[in-house]
N, C-alpha and C positions, 0 to 999 in steps of 0.2 A: 111405594114409588110407582109412578105410571109415566111412561115416555113413549111418544109416537104410537099410542093405542095399545101398547103392551104393558100389562100390569105385572110387576114382579112382587109376588106375595111371599118371598122367602122368609120374612119374619113372622108370618102367620101360620106356618106349618113346617114340620120337620121334613126336609126333602128326602131323608133316608128311610122314612116310614113306608111300609108297604102293607096297607090294609086290603084284604081281599074283598073289597066292596064290589058292587055290581059294576061301577064305573071302571075299576081296574081290571076286573075279569073280562070285561068287554074290550077294553083298550088293548091289552097285550096281544090277543089273537089278531085283532085288526092291524096292529103294528107289524106283527109277523107276516101277515098277508101282504102288506104294502112293501116290506123288504123283499119278500119272495118275488112278487110280480116285477118290481123295479129292477132287481138283479137279473131276472130272466130276460126282461126286455133289453137291458144293456148287453147281455151276452148274445142274445139272438141277433141284435143289430151290429154286434162286434164293435161297440163303442169303446173309446179309449178310457173308460172309467167304469166303476162297478154299480153305483147307485143303490147298493144293497143295504144302506144304513138309514134310508129316509124314514122308515117306520120307527127305527130306534131313536132318531132325533125327536120325532113327534111325541113318542111315548115319554121320553125324558123331560121334554118341555111341559107336557101336560100333567104328568104324574110323578116326576122325580127320577133320579138316576137309577134307582133300583128297578123300577118298571122298565126303563130303557135297556138296562143291562140284561134283564131276563128276556126281553123281546129279541134283542140281538143274538143272544145265546141260542134260544129256541130256533130262530130262523136258520142259523148256521147248521144246526143239527139236521133240521128237516130238509134244507136245501142239499146238504151233503148226502142224505139218504135217498134223495129222489132225482136230482139233476147233476150234481157235481160233487163227488166225494172230497175233492180238494177243500171245499168250503168248511167242512167240519173242523179242520185243523185250525182255522182262524176264529173259532168261537171265543177264545180269550181276547182277541182283538176287539170283537164286537162288544164284549162285556166292558172293556175299557172305554170304548167310544160312548156307550150309554152313560157311564159314570161321569166322564168329562163333560159331555153335553149337558147333563143334568146340573152339575156343579156350576158350570159357566152360566147357564140360563138362570139359575137361582140367584147368582150374584150380579145379574143385570147385564150380561154380555151378549144378549140377543135383543137389545132394545132399539138398535138402529143399524143401518147398513154397514157403517164403518166398524162397529163392534162385532158384527156378525163375521166380517172378513177376518179380523184378528182371532176370533174364536175358532174359525175354520182352520186357520194355520196351526193353532195349538192342538186341535183335534187331529189334524194331519200328522203333526210331529209325534203325537202319542201313538197313532196307528202305525207309523213307520218304525218307531223304536221297537214296538212289540212284534210287528210282522217280519222285520228283517231277519232275526234269528230263525224264524220258522221257514222263511224263504231259503235260507242257506242250508238248513238241516234237511228239508224235504225236497227242494227243487233246484238245488245248486246255485241259489241266489237269485233266481228269476221270479217274475211275478205272473207271467202268462199273458201279459198285455204286450203286443208286438213292438210298439214304439218305445215303451219303457225298457223292454228286453234288448232292443237294438242299442240303446244307450249303455246298458249293462255290458253287452258284448264289446262295444267300443272301448269301454274303460278297462275291461279285462284284457283286451288286445293290447292295450297300452301299459299293461303290467301294474294296474292299480289294484290295491288290496281288495279281495272279494267282498269283505264286509262293507267297505266304503262304496264299492260299486253297487252292491245289493241295496244298501240304504238309499243311495241316490236314485236308483231305479224305483224303489218303493215310494220315496218321498215325493218325487215329481208327479207321480200318478196320484198319490194321496192328496196333494195340494189341489189338483184339478177336481178330483172326485168330492172331497170334503167341502170345498168352496161351493161347488154347484149344488150339492145336497143341502148345505147350510142355508143357502138363499132360497131354495125351493121350500124347505121346512119353515123358514122365516115368513115367506109369502103365505103359505097355507095357514100358519098360526094366526097371522094378522086377519085372515078372512073368517076365522071361526067366530061364532057369536060369543059375546062375553058370558052369556048364560051357560054355554057349554064349558068354557074354560073354568068358570066358577064351580061348576058341577064336579069336575075332577079335583080341584083344589079343596073343596069342602069335604071330599071323601078321603083326604089324607089324614 
């Protein structure tokens, strides 16, 4: 199936296979680097989002969910060891994001702008469900993003359950972050030469 210039070859290869081909070995470090730089950029400018899953999206779209999950996991570990120890805790969230992006892409949910938006909401929901317990356990329910944490504080001040307040804090931030990243990844993917896309698919 091919729609709007994006070809979904889900029936031609197993999205779960991870062959350590030259393509994959090259892609994963590149994806980690994109994640690292994007997250550092967002933190440096104190943006109200993270951007640290852009490389994960691209790796999942090009080489499947396993490659995306590995890219996200490695980035969280490296980022945690170098710039922000907090990042390491969320490695499991990054793994889940890579898996969900890869599955949705494989099933044709990154073929047009409307589907990308729906996909981003599902990815944000996944991220929020996994991250909320981590936020509560390690950071008292907060995310570290000021405007989200202001919402959390307001809900707690009104005696709303900490789990609901923390999930709301995380989810509203994830919606913004995952929608922005999804559309950036969608745009980048559409600009890639078909020969490059085929190169990764043929190495699965």
